[in-house]
C-alpha positions in Angstrom: -16.4 16.5 59.7 -18.2 15.2 56.6 -21.8 15.8 55.6 -23.8 13.4 53.5 -26.6 14.7 51.3 -29.3 12.1 50.7 -31.3 12.7 47.6 -32.2 11.2 44.3 -29.7 11.3 41.4 -31.3 14.5 39.9 -30.9 18.1 40.4 -34.4 18.8 41.8 -34.5 20.0 45.4 -30.9 18.8 46.0 -29.0 20.9 43.5 -29.0 24.1 45.5 -27.5 22.6 48.5 -24.9 20.7 46.3 -23.8 24.0 44.8 -23.6 25.7 48.2 -21.6 22.9 49.5 -19.2 23.3 46.5 -18.9 27.0 46.6 -18.7 27.0 50.3 -15.9 24.5 50.2 -17.7 22.2 52.8 -16.7 18.6 52.8 -19.6 16.3 51.7 -20.5 13.2 49.9 -23.8 12.3 48.0 -26.0 9.4 48.8 -27.7 9.1 45.5 -31.0 7.2 45.9 -32.4 5.5 42.9 -36.2 6.0 42.2 -36.8 2.2 42.3 -35.1 2.2 45.9 -37.3 4.9 47.2 -40.3 2.9 48.4 -38.1 0.9 50.7 -35.8 3.7 51.8 -38.7 6.0 52.5 -39.7 3.6 55.4 -36.3 4.1 57.1 -36.3 7.9 56.9 -37.4 9.9 59.9 -40.0 12.0 58.1 -40.2 10.2 54.9 -38.9 13.1 52.6 -35.9 14.0 50.7 -33.6 15.6 50.8 -32.1 15.3 54.2 -28.5 15.6 55.8 -26.6 13.5 58.1 -23.0 14.1 59.4 -20.2 12.2 61.0 -21.0 13.7 64.4 -24.7 12.4 64.4 -26.3 15.7 63.1 -29.4 15.4 61.0 -31.4 18.0 59.1 -34.5 17.8 56.9 -36.3 20.2 54.6 -34.5 21.5 51.5 -34.6 25.2 52.4 -33.4 24.6 56.0 -30.5 22.5 54.6 -29.6 25.1 52.0 -29.7 28.0 54.5 -27.6 26.0 57.1 -24.8 25.2 54.5 -25.0 28.8 53.2 -24.2 30.1 56.7 -21.4 27.6 57.2 -20.0 28.4 53.7 -19.9 32.2 53.9 -22.8 32.4 51.4 -25.3 33.8 53.8 -24.9 37.5 54.8 -24.0 38.3 58.5 -26.0 41.5 58.4 -29.5 40.9 59.5 -31.2 43.1 56.6 -29.0 41.7 53.8 -29.8 38.2 55.2 -33.4 38.9 55.0 -33.1 40.2 51.5 -31.5 36.8 50.4 -34.3 34.9 52.3 -36.8 37.0 50.4 -35.4 36.2 46.9 -34.7 32.6 47.8 -38.4 32.2 48.9 -39.6 33.9 45.6 -37.2 31.5 43.5 -38.5 28.6 45.5 -42.1 29.4 44.6 -41.3 29.6 41.0 -39.0 26.6 40.8 -41.7 24.6 42.6 -44.0 25.2 39.7 -41.5 24.1 37.2 -39.9 20.9 38.7 -43.1 18.9 38.6 -43.2 19.3 34.8 -39.7 17.8 34.6 -40.0 15.0 37.1 -43.7 14.1 37.4 -45.5 14.9 34.1 -45.9 12.3 31.5 -43.8 13.1 28.4 -46.9 13.6 26.2 -48.3 16.2 28.6 -45.1 18.3 29.1 -45.3 20.5 26.1 -48.6 22.0 26.9 -47.5 22.6 30.6 -44.2 24.1 29.4 -46.1 26.4 27.0 -48.3 27.6 29.9 -45.3 28.3 32.1 -43.5 30.2 29.3 -46.4 32.3 28.5 -47.6 33.0 32.1 -45.4 32.8 35.1 -41.9 32.6 33.7 -41.7 36.0 31.9 -42.8 37.9 35.0 -40.4 35.9 37.2 -37.4 36.7 34.9 -38.4 40.3 34.6 -38.7 40.6 38.4 -35.3 39.0 39.1 -33.6 40.9 36.2 -34.7 44.2 37.7 -33.4 43.2 41.2 -30.0 42.1 40.1 -27.1 44.6 40.2 -24.7 45.2 37.4 -22.5 42.2 38.5 -25.5 40.0 38.2 -26.0 39.5 42.0 -28.8 40.4 44.4 -26.2 41.9 46.8 -22.7 43.1 46.4 -21.2 39.5 46.3 -22.2 36.0 45.5 -24.9 34.6 48.0 -27.0 31.4 48.3 -29.9 33.3 46.5 -27.8 33.8 43.4 -26.8 30.1 43.4 -30.6 29.3 43.6 -31.4 31.5 40.6 -28.6 29.8 38.8 -30.2 26.5 39.5 -33.5 27.7 37.8 -31.5 28.7 34.8 -30.3 25.1 34.3 -33.9 24.1 33.2 -33.6 23.6 29.5 -36.9 25.1 28.4 -36.3 28.3 30.3 -33.1 29.0 28.3 -34.7 31.6 25.9 -35.8 33.7 28.8 -32.3 33.4 30.5 -30.7 34.6 27.2 -33.1 37.6 26.9 -32.2 38.9 30.5 -28.6 40.3 30.4 -28.1 40.4 34.2 -29.4 36.9 34.7 -27.0 35.7 31.8 -24.1 37.5 33.5 -24.7 35.5 36.7 -24.9 32.3 34.7 -21.8 33.0 32.9 -19.9 33.9 36.2 -20.8 30.7 37.7 -20.3 28.5 34.8 -16.8 29.9 34.2 -15.8 29.6 37.8 -13.2 26.9 38.7 -15.5 25.7 41.5 -18.3 25.0 39.0 -15.9 23.5 36.4 -14.4 21.0 39.0 -17.9 20.2 40.1 -19.0 19.5 36.5 -16.2 17.2 36.1 -16.7 15.2 39.2 -19.0 12.3 40.1 -20.8 14.6 42.6 -22.6 16.4 39.7 -25.8 15.2 38.1 -27.0 16.2 34.7 -30.8 16.1 34.8 
């Protein structure tokens, strides 16, 4: 069975699921939607929102976090133990809250207004966020004893260019980043047409 991830040709709310699909070794294709196509495509989508997933057996799923959690479970990146699963949910929710404050700067803020908003994030919410996750990661740079979907979500946040100084100043976060970047899975993904750079 093959899944199709329908989303814009950007990282945004689609990149977490793409990484989970890659690391979980789940068969999928991207339906990259151009921004200029969105007004018309929106009329044909059940809830009028992206991302959403369809499959060759007729399955449909909407909402980015529901999609990510579904694939994490299928791909072995979501703990079977209920308490450990709850821990990954907790951190994924926290990361979602922070990432949701960052992505509008990248995708919705006029270029001439971005610098001021970036300055605000870097001086207010970002340092506290990175300090919190740094304290929670173990010596391997994971929230738990092995890689989970919440680790991949944190990695997605670290790909935001203006957050790089904070990534570099947090050793455990940096260790996670290096682990993922140096993995064969990620290298293959980077060299494929499934990967987006923005």
